[in-house]
C-alpha positions in Angstrom: 2.3 -2.4 -33.4 1.3 -3.2 -29.7 -1.0 -0.9 -27.7 -0.7 -1.1 -24.0 -3.1 1.1 -21.8 -2.0 1.2 -18.4 -1.3 3.7 -15.3 2.2 5.1 -15.5 3.3 3.3 -12.6 2.3 -0.2 -12.7 5.3 -2.5 -12.2 3.2 -5.6 -13.9 3.2 -3.2 -17.0 6.9 -2.6 -16.2 8.3 -6.3 -16.3 6.3 -6.8 -19.5 7.6 -3.9 -21.2 11.2 -5.0 -20.6 10.5 -8.4 -22.2 8.6 -6.7 -25.4 12.0 -4.6 -25.8 14.2 -7.7 -25.0 11.9 -9.4 -28.1 12.4 -6.0 -29.9 8.5 -5.9 -30.3 7.0 -2.2 -31.4 4.6 -1.0 -28.7 3.2 2.3 -27.3 2.2 2.3 -23.8 -0.3 5.2 -22.9 -2.5 6.4 -19.9 -5.9 8.4 -19.4 -2.9 11.4 -19.6 -2.6 10.7 -23.3 -5.4 11.8 -25.6 -6.4 9.8 -28.6 -7.4 12.4 -31.3 -9.5 10.7 -33.9 -8.7 12.2 -37.4 -10.8 10.0 -39.8 -13.1 6.8 -40.0 -13.1 5.2 -43.0 -15.5 2.5 -43.6 -15.6 0.7 -47.0 -16.0 -2.9 -47.9 -13.7 -2.6 -51.1 -10.8 -1.8 -49.2 -11.7 -2.5 -45.6 -12.3 0.0 -43.0 -9.6 1.6 -41.1 -9.8 4.3 -38.0 -6.9 7.0 -38.4 -6.1 8.6 -34.8 -3.1 10.2 -33.3 -1.6 9.1 -29.9 1.3 10.3 -28.3 2.8 12.4 -31.1 2.2 9.3 -33.5 -0.1 9.2 -37.0 -1.5 5.7 -36.7 -4.1 3.7 -38.2 -5.9 1.0 -36.3 -4.5 -1.6 -39.0 -1.2 -1.1 -37.8 -2.2 -2.3 -34.4 -1.9 -6.0 -34.4 -2.5 -6.4 -30.6 -4.0 -4.6 -27.6 -3.7 -5.3 -23.9 -5.5 -3.0 -21.3 -4.0 -3.7 -18.1 -4.9 -0.4 -16.2 -6.1 3.3 -16.5 -8.4 4.2 -19.1 -8.8 5.4 -22.9 -8.9 9.1 -23.2 -9.8 11.3 -26.0 -9.5 14.9 -27.0 -12.3 16.8 -26.3 -13.0 18.2 -29.9 -16.3 20.4 -28.5 -14.7 21.6 -25.4 -16.6 24.9 -24.3 -16.5 26.8 -21.2 -19.8 27.2 -19.0 -20.0 30.7 -20.1 -19.7 29.9 -23.5 -22.2 27.4 -23.3 -24.7 29.8 -21.3 -24.2 32.5 -23.9 -25.5 30.1 -27.1 -29.0 30.4 -28.2 -31.9 27.4 -28.2 -30.3 26.5 -31.9 -26.6 26.2 -31.3 -27.4 24.7 -28.1 -29.3 21.9 -30.0 -26.7 21.6 -32.5 -23.9 21.2 -29.7 -25.8 18.2 -28.1 -25.9 17.0 -31.5 -22.5 16.9 -32.1 -21.7 15.6 -28.8 -23.9 12.8 -29.6 -22.4 12.2 -32.9 -18.7 12.0 -31.3 -19.6 9.9 -28.5 -20.8 7.3 -31.4 -17.3 7.6 -32.9 -15.3 7.1 -29.7 -17.8 3.7 -29.2 -16.8 2.7 -32.5 -13.1 3.0 -32.1 -13.2 1.4 -28.7 -15.7 -1.7 -29.9 -12.7 -1.8 -32.9 -10.1 -1.6 -30.5 -11.2 -4.4 -28.2 -11.4 -6.6 -31.2 -7.4 -6.3 -31.5 -7.2 -7.6 -27.5 -5.1 -10.5 -26.8 -5.6 -10.4 -23.1 -7.7 -7.9 -21.4 -10.1 -5.3 -22.3 -11.7 -2.0 -20.4 -15.1 -3.8 -20.1 -13.6 -6.6 -18.2 -13.1 -4.2 -15.1 -17.1 -3.7 -15.3 -17.5 -7.8 -14.7 -20.3 -8.2 -12.1 -18.6 -10.1 -9.0 -22.2 -11.0 -7.8 -22.9 -12.6 -11.5 -19.8 -14.5 -11.6 -20.0 -15.8 -7.9 -23.7 -17.4 -9.0 -22.5 -18.8 -12.1 -19.7 -20.6 -10.6 -22.4 -22.3 -8.2 -24.4 -23.4 -11.4 -20.9 -24.6 -13.0 -20.6 -26.7 -9.9 -18.0 -24.8 -8.2 -18.5 -24.8 -4.2 -18.8 -21.1 -2.8 -19.4 -19.7 0.6 -22.6 -19.1 1.6 -23.3 -15.3 0.7 -26.3 -13.2 1.8 -26.6 -9.3 1.2 -28.8 -7.8 3.6 -29.9 -4.4 5.2 -30.1 -5.2 8.9 -28.9 -8.0 11.2 -32.1 -10.4 11.0 -31.3 -10.8 7.4 -28.3 -12.9 8.3 -30.2 -15.1 10.7 -29.5 -17.9 7.9 -25.8 -18.0 7.9 -24.2 -20.8 8.8 -20.7 -21.7 10.3 -19.1 -20.3 13.6 -17.6 -17.1 11.9 -19.0 -14.7 9.4 -17.0 -12.2 7.4 -17.5 -9.1 5.1 -16.0 -8.0 2.1 -16.7 -5.3 -0.7 -19.8 -6.3 -3.1 -17.5 -5.3 -5.9 -14.0 -3.9 -6.5 -13.5 -0.8 -4.5 -10.5 1.3 -5.0 -10.7 5.3 -4.0 -8.4 8.1 -3.5 -7.8 9.8 -0.6 -5.2 12.6 -0.3 -3.4 11.3 -3.4 -3.2 7.8 -2.4 -5.0 4.8 -3.9 -7.1 2.3 -1.0 -8.7 -0.8 -1.3 -11.1 -2.7 1.1 -9.9 -5.6 2.8 -12.2 -8.6 3.8 -12.5 -8.3 7.6 -14.4 -10.8 10.4 -17.4 -9.4 11.9 -19.9 -10.6 14.9 -23.5 -10.2 14.1 -26.5 -10.8 16.5 -29.7 -11.7 14.2 -31.8 -11.9 17.3 -32.4 -8.1 17.0 -33.8 -6.2 14.4 -31.7 -3.0 14.3 -32.0 0.0 12.4 -31.4 -0.5 8.6 -28.0 0.0 7.0 -26.9 0.0 3.5 -26.7 -3.1 1.7 -23.8 -5.1 3.2 -22.3 -8.6 1.9 -21.5 -11.1 4.5 -20.1 -14.7 4.0 -19.7 -17.8 6.3 -16.1 -17.7 7.2 -14.3 -20.7 5.3 -11.8 -22.7 7.5 -9.2 -22.9 5.2 -6.1 -25.3 5.2 -4.4 -23.3 2.1 -5.4 -20.4 0.1 -5.0 -20.5 -3.4 -3.9 -18.1 -5.9 -4.5 -18.7 -9.7 -3.4 -16.9 -12.8 -5.4 -17.9 -15.9 -3.6 -17.1 -19.3 -3.6 -18.7 -22.9 -6.0 -21.6 -21.6 -3.6 -22.1 -18.9 -4.0 -22.5 -15.2 -1.0 -21.3 -13.2 -1.7 -22.4 -9.4 0.0 -21.7 -6.3 -0.8 -22.5 -2.7 -0.2 -19.7 0.1 0.2 -21.1 3.6 -1.6 -18.0 4.8 -3.1 -19.7 8.2 0.6 -19.8 9.6 -0.1 -16.4 10.3 -2.7 -14.5 12.6 -2.5 -11.2 10.2 -3.1 -13.4 7.1 -5.6 -15.9 8.4 -8.7 -13.8 7.0 -7.3 -12.3 4.3 -3.5 -12.6 3.3 -3.1 -9.3 1.9 -2.7 -8.0 5.3 0.7 -9.2 4.5 3.4 -10.6 7.5 6.2 -8.7 6.8 8.3 -10.1 9.4 7.3 -13.6 8.8 6.3 -13.9 5.2 3.6 -16.9 4.1 5.2 -19.7 2.2 4.1 -20.0 -1.2 4.4 -23.0 -3.6 3.4 -24.5 -6.9 0.1 -26.0 -6.9 -1.7 -28.5 -9.4 -5.4 -28.2 -9.3 -7.7 -31.3 -10.0 -8.8 -31.3 -13.6 -12.4 -31.1 -12.6 -11.6 -28.1 -10.9 -9.7 -26.5 -14.0 -12.5 -27.2 -16.5 -14.9 -25.5 -14.2 -13.1 -22.7 -14.1 -12.5 -22.4 -18.1 -16.1 -22.5 -18.5 -16.8 -19.8 -16.3 -14.0 -17.6 -18.1 -15.5 -18.6 -21.0 -18.9 -17.8 -20.2 -17.5 -14.1 -19.4 -15.5 -13.8 -22.7 -12.3 -13.4 -20.4 -8.8 -14.4 -22.1 -6.9 -14.2 -18.4 -7.7 -13.4 -14.7 -6.7 -14.1 -11.3 -8.4 -16.6 -9.5 -9.0 -16.7 -5.7 -10.1 -19.7 -4.2 -9.3 -22.1 -1.1 -8.6 -25.9 0.1 -10.6 -26.5 3.2 -9.5 -28.6 6.2 -11.7 -31.3 4.6 -10.4 -31.0 1.4 -13.0 -28.9 -0.4 -12.3 -26.7 -3.1 -13.8 -23.3 -2.5 -14.2 -20.5 -5.3 -14.2 -17.1 -4.3 -13.9 -14.7 -7.4 -12.2 -13.6 -10.3 -10.5 -10.4 -10.6 -10.0 -9.9 -14.3 -6.9 -7.3 -14.2 -5.7 -8.8 -10.8 -1.9 -8.8 -9.5 -0.1 -11.7 -10.5 3.3 -11.3 -9.3 2.6 -13.4 -6.0 1.9 -16.3 -8.3 4.7 -15.9 -10.7 7.8 -14.9 -8.7 7.7 -17.8 -5.9 6.7 -20.4 -8.4 8.9 -19.4 -11.3 6.0 -19.1 -13.9 7.7 -16.2 -15.7 4.3 -15.1 -16.8 5.7 -11.3 -17.7 7.6 -13.1 -20.1 4.8 -15.3 -21.2 2.5 -12.2 -21.5 5.2 -10.4 -23.9 5.1 -13.7 -26.3 1.6 -13.5 -26.6 1.5 -9.6 -27.3 
């Protein structure tokens, strides 16, 4: 049995599930709306431990699961100790203490379940979403990959040492927020700074010297293989800074690309450092033919890599699962 944790409306998962159906592989796709009910935990060295649970109306054992893919959403569990605020308020000190003990015990059981499920992971796990992008950028530099000069500061004077003619700003981490039932992310944008003045402090802000790109490179890492594409983003004013500002009237040309072996080796070491089995890599080729590393997104989209270059990544993922 394959377990897939994903949002209910997530097109990448839809396509992988179509291939799983083609291969007649049994799977259960679920989201945070589907509560996991843990029924029994067995830890026995003679028989081998197991966890009995219910998911989407099916009684299962963790030993029945041979593959797990975390794609999006999150694991959600039945609240075994659900009480209203009024009920909690009426508890005496003794029963309130017992309640807190039980909550702590239940959290340990959930933590154990998550850890055991992660051992079944063939691709991503939820903890991949918590990887610090600053750590990745710093480690990439240590491994010999070129990165843009990066400064995080709180006033314009902090950025006086930024080199280059242009500067961009981007989110320090992955930012997705909801507003009026829609999800939004933050784009990369050009910014002008005046480091001759020390203005009032603002919140921590990340600035980088803008890389003059010949090509943008989008790369997907899967099963120890890099599937790379070159995006001619500089051909449109809309996509020069961030190709995600899609030019729908004149889409960027996207073609297959082969990275140099030494760059792939450094990227492989970077994925290994953070125990990542797959992920999307953002890089660029500069006007003087240098490769610049920007970031890894462990659960990034890969349609823009797969479809234009006929890599059939959804099919390959279904085969791995």
